[in-house]
N, C-alpha and C positions, 0 to 999 in steps of 0.2 A: 088879138093877144088868148083872150081864153079859150078861144077855138082852138086856139094851138095847143093850149095846157090840158084841153079835154081829149083832143084828138091821141097828144103823148101819151095822157091818163088809161083813155080808154086799149090804146094800143100794148100799153105796159101789163097795163089789166089781164089783158088777152094773154099775152107771155106768161105771166107769171100764173095764172090759173090752170093752162096748160100743160107746164111744169110741174105742179102741185097732182093735176088732177091724173095725167099720163104714167108720171116716175112710182105716183102711191106713195114714196117714202116724204119724210118730213127732213128736211136736209138746211139748214142756216146758212147763209152764204154774207158771213161778215167782211169779205172779200172784194163783195160786186158792189160797186163806188153806187150803181142804180137803185140796189134793194136799200142800201145803207141809207141815202141819200131818203127813201120813201121812208124809209124806217125811222127817222130823227124826226119827221114833220109827226106822223102817229104817235111816237113815243111823247113829244111835247107836248100833245092833245090830248090824246088818253094817258097819259102813264106817270107823266112827270111831276100833277099835279099831288100825288101820292109817295111815288117813287121817287120823284126829286129832280132836279134836273141833271144836274151833274150822276145822278145811280142811287143818291146816298141814302136813301130810304126817308124813314120817320125815326126821328131819335127817340130811344128807349123800345126799339121793333124786337130787341130779344127775351124784353121782360116785363113791358109795361102794355097794358092793355085799355081800351076802349070801348066802352059798352057792353063788354065781353068778348072783345075782339082785338085780335093781335093787329099792331100798327104795321104798316105795308115795309117791308123788309127793302133793303139794297138792293140793288143786281152790278154793285162793283166787287171788287174781288172781297172785299169784306163780308157781306153776301154768304148766298147758298146757290142761285142761282146759275151757277158755272158748276155744282154737282150733282147735277139732273142733267138727260139726254135731253137732246135736240125735239125726243116726240114727246115727251113727257113734257118739258115746258110748252110748248103747241098746244097738247090737249088742257093741261092746266090753264091756259089760257083764254083757249076757245070753251070749253066743258066747265070748267071751272072745278073748285075743290073737293065737292060734294059727288060726282059723276066718278070723279076718278076715286075716291073710297069710298064710293059704293052705299052710303050713308051722313045724315044729317051733318055739318059744319059749318058752326057761324062765322061767317069771313067779310067783310067788308068788300076787299076784291069783288069786281062784276063780271059777267060772262060775255066774250066777244061774240060768242055765236048769234050772228041776225045782227051784228055790230059792224064785227070787222071783217072782210073777205079772208079766205085762208092766208092770201098770199100777201094779205096786208100785216099781218098776227107772223108771217115768216120775216116778212119785212122788220118787225119794230122788235123780236128778239135778232134778229140779225145785224141792228143796227147796237143793240145793247152787247153783243159778243163783240162787237169790232171797238169797241171801247173798254176790252178788258187787257191784261200787259200781255205781253208774249208768254208768260209762264200757267199764265191761269188758262190762256187760247189753248195751250199746248196740254193740260190736264183734261178741259173740257173733252178734246178731244181724242184722248185716249176713252172719256169717258164714255163719246159715242162709238168706238172704235168695241170695247167693252159689250156696250149696250147690243148691237147689230150682232156681232156674235154671237150672245146669249139667244138673241130672235133665232137666226139660223138655227143653232143647235137643236131650241125646241121646237122648229118646223120638223125636222128633219127624227126629232124622237117622238113627234106627235103628241109630247105634253102641254 
């Protein structure tokens, strides 16, 4: 049994890694049952202890701080995860807040570079998105479309 799981994960990992590397685009896959299943396992193992088993976050996340750091926000409709495009969610998870904003920022969320592979981060985020209601998914898809359009416009104008 362990050997077959290893082979499955190895093959799956190659497929995921090649998709990310070839495309060079970060795109969540909330409708892909393989990604979602893998993502659920990763979420439970790496994220649920802070963000909650049901994506509910920590109580008081909006206004309470512990040791000078904000509490973990929810990833459900009550949070703000769905306000951000796939690429930003990926970069935040992989590289952390400080890398994204370019300055010191005290936060308890770990950086997952070197802990999770790119495809595992995408799988975990895909699982999160798979749990959102249809109206939130629709809004998030528009956020992604706008983000991609803005990136294309920046490429054309050289900004």
